[in-house]
C-alpha positions in Angstrom: 123.8 112.5 -4.1 121.0 113.8 -1.9 123.4 114.2 1.1 125.9 116.2 -1.1 123.1 118.4 -2.3 121.8 119.0 1.2 125.3 119.8 2.4 125.8 122.3 -0.5 122.4 123.9 0.3 123.4 124.3 4.0 126.8 125.9 3.0 125.0 128.2 0.6 122.5 129.2 3.3 125.4 130.0 5.8 127.1 132.0 3.0 124.0 134.2 2.4 123.5 134.8 6.1 127.1 135.9 6.4 126.8 138.2 3.4 123.6 139.8 4.8 125.2 140.3 8.2 128.3 141.8 6.7 126.2 144.2 4.5 124.1 145.2 7.5 127.1 145.8 9.6 128.7 147.9 6.9 125.6 150.0 6.5 125.2 150.6 10.2 128.8 151.6 10.5 128.5 154.1 7.7 125.3 155.4 9.2 126.9 156.0 12.5 130.0 157.7 11.0 128.2 160.0 8.6 125.4 160.8 11.1 128.1 162.0 13.6 129.9 164.0 10.9 127.0 165.5 8.8 123.6 164.4 10.2 122.5 163.8 6.6 122.1 160.0 6.4 118.6 158.7 5.6 117.4 155.0 5.2 115.8 153.6 2.1 114.1 150.3 1.6 111.6 148.6 -0.7 110.1 145.4 -2.2 109.8 144.6 -5.9 108.4 141.7 -7.8 108.8 140.7 -11.5 107.2 137.8 -13.3 105.7 136.4 -16.6 106.5 133.9 -19.3 107.8 130.4 -18.4 106.7 131.0 -14.8 109.5 133.5 -14.2 109.3 135.1 -10.8 111.8 137.4 -9.1 111.2 138.7 -5.6 113.6 141.5 -4.7 113.7 143.2 -1.2 116.3 145.8 -0.7 117.7 148.2 1.9 120.0 151.2 1.6 121.4 154.5 2.9 121.2 157.9 1.2 124.2 160.1 2.2 123.9 163.7 1.4 126.9 165.2 -0.5 125.4 168.6 -1.2 122.0 170.3 -1.6 121.7 168.6 -5.0 123.8 165.4 -4.8 123.7 162.2 -2.8 125.6 158.9 -2.5 123.3 155.9 -2.2 124.5 152.6 -0.9 122.2 149.6 -1.3 122.0 145.8 -0.7 119.5 143.9 -2.9 118.5 140.3 -2.5 117.0 138.6 -5.6 115.2 135.2 -5.4 114.8 133.7 -8.9 112.6 131.0 -10.2 111.6 129.9 -13.7 110.8 126.8 -15.9 113.0 125.7 -18.7 113.6 122.6 -20.8 116.8 120.7 -19.9 118.2 117.2 -20.5 116.9 114.1 -18.8 120.3 112.5 -19.1 119.3 110.3 -22.0 119.1 112.9 -24.7 115.4 113.8 -24.3 114.1 117.3 -23.1 112.3 117.5 -19.8 110.7 120.5 -18.1 112.8 121.6 -15.1 112.6 124.5 -12.6 115.6 126.8 -12.1 116.0 128.3 -8.6 118.7 130.8 -7.6 119.6 133.5 -5.2 121.6 136.6 -6.1 123.0 139.3 -3.9 123.8 142.8 -5.3 125.8 145.5 -3.6 125.3 148.9 -5.4 126.8 152.3 -5.1 125.0 155.2 -6.8 125.8 158.9 -7.2 122.5 160.8 -7.7 122.1 164.5 -8.6 118.9 166.5 -9.0 118.3 170.0 -10.2 115.3 172.1 -11.1 114.8 170.4 -14.5 117.7 167.9 -15.0 118.4 164.9 -12.7 120.6 161.9 -13.2 122.6 159.1 -11.7 125.7 156.8 -12.2 125.6 153.4 -10.6 128.1 150.5 -10.1 127.1 147.1 -8.8 128.7 143.8 -7.9 126.6 140.6 -8.0 127.2 137.2 -6.5 124.9 134.2 -6.3 124.1 130.5 -6.6 126.2 128.0 -8.6 129.2 130.4 -8.7 127.3 133.2 -10.4 129.2 136.5 -10.6 128.4 139.8 -12.3 129.5 143.4 -12.7 127.0 146.0 -13.6 127.2 149.7 -14.6 124.4 152.0 -15.6 123.7 155.7 -15.9 120.6 157.8 -16.7 119.2 161.3 -17.1 115.7 162.7 -16.7 114.8 166.2 -18.1 111.6 167.9 -17.3 110.2 169.9 -20.3 107.4 171.2 -18.2 105.5 170.3 -15.0 103.6 167.6 -17.0 106.2 166.1 -19.3 109.7 164.7 -18.8 112.1 162.7 -21.1 114.2 159.7 -19.9 117.4 158.2 -21.3 119.7 155.6 -19.8 122.4 153.1 -20.7 123.1 149.8 -19.0 125.9 147.2 -19.2 126.4 143.9 -17.3 129.1 141.3 -17.5 127.9 138.1 -15.9 128.5 134.3 -15.8 125.9 132.4 -17.9 124.8 130.0 -15.1 121.8 132.1 -14.1 120.1 132.4 -17.5 121.6 129.5 -19.4 121.6 126.4 -17.2 123.1 123.2 -18.4 125.1 125.1 -21.0 128.9 125.6 -21.1 129.7 128.2 -18.4 130.9 131.4 -20.0 131.0 135.2 -19.5 128.3 137.2 -21.4 128.3 140.9 -21.8 124.9 142.6 -22.3 124.3 146.2 -23.3 121.0 148.1 -23.3 119.8 151.7 -24.0 116.4 153.0 -22.9 114.4 155.9 -24.2 111.3 156.9 -22.2 108.8 159.6 -21.4 106.8 160.6 -18.3 103.4 162.2 -18.5 101.8 163.4 -15.3 98.1 162.5 -15.7 97.2 164.1 -12.4 99.2 165.3 -9.4 101.5 162.5 -8.1 100.5 160.0 -10.8 102.7 159.6 -13.9 102.4 157.4 -17.0 105.8 156.1 -18.2 106.3 154.4 -21.6 109.8 153.1 -22.5 111.6 151.5 -25.4 114.7 149.3 -24.9 117.4 148.4 -27.4 119.6 145.5 -26.4 122.6 143.5 -27.7 125.0 141.0 -26.1 128.5 139.6 -26.8 127.0 136.6 -28.5 125.5 138.8 -31.3 121.9 138.4 -30.0 119.9 141.6 -30.4 116.6 142.4 -28.7 113.9 145.0 -28.5 111.6 145.5 -25.6 109.0 148.0 -24.6 107.1 148.8 -21.4 104.5 151.1 -20.0 103.4 151.6 -16.5 102.1 153.9 -13.8 104.2 155.6 -11.0 102.3 156.9 -8.0 104.2 159.1 -5.5 101.8 160.8 -3.1 104.8 161.8 -0.9 108.4 162.7 -1.8 109.6 159.7 0.1 107.1 157.1 -1.3 106.8 155.5 -4.8 104.5 152.8 -6.0 104.8 151.4 -9.5 103.2 148.8 -11.8 104.5 148.0 -15.3 103.8 145.7 -18.3 106.9 144.6 -20.4 107.1 142.9 -23.8 110.4 141.3 -24.6 111.6 139.8 -27.9 114.9 139.1 -29.8 116.3 137.8 -33.1 117.2 134.4 -31.6 114.9 131.8 -30.0 115.0 132.4 -26.3 113.0 131.0 -23.4 112.3 134.4 -22.0 110.6 136.0 -25.0 107.1 137.0 -23.9 105.1 139.2 -21.6 106.0 140.3 -18.1 104.6 142.4 -15.2 106.3 144.1 -12.4 105.3 146.1 -9.3 107.1 147.7 -6.4 106.7 149.6 -3.2 109.7 151.8 -2.3 110.6 154.3 0.4 113.2 156.9 -0.4 113.8 159.0 2.7 
């Protein structure tokens, strides 16, 4: 059993390395082609972390390219790597629950069209996800931000993901689950370059589970190309779920 698991881990490792190399080659090729044609390709990269209840921890480095389409619109291509870890109660093989640790790796390839005007900005994003234990997912989201003044802005976004259950429901029957979410938020600039951002999230999935979450955090952007954020999240739903609880996230991102 150990030999089989070691072989599987080695194969998975080779698969991830191949995916990373393929993504890097694609990005470099696009960079060269667009640089020669337009001279408007800029790199983007960052590192984000998320953790909380049940020792959930997600580490997410990412790299990308911003391709200028016009003075107000861009195409953004990104590769995200997500390393997951959390505790859950599973079966010991004899019918009794035992505490276990779930570990998984997920890759995400994303394409986003972004536009920004004097007051209104927005985006449309499509993503493909693949990961450990045959995980697959398809994600679509879109959002708008409207500046009422130099100090206040309103946020709205919708999110939908169709994914295999192996990532969040280990040891259960494997199935596809659709999840939908809508966010309402505000931004208040406390001082120059520092904004306070509260949000409310309404969620529902294809298994008739409904959830409500809220978050608030600070976004610091001393330069147009740099953003640092820190958030607190509270998640709850109408069914017992291992991830109900408190979470924190932080990130350092560069948007050239």
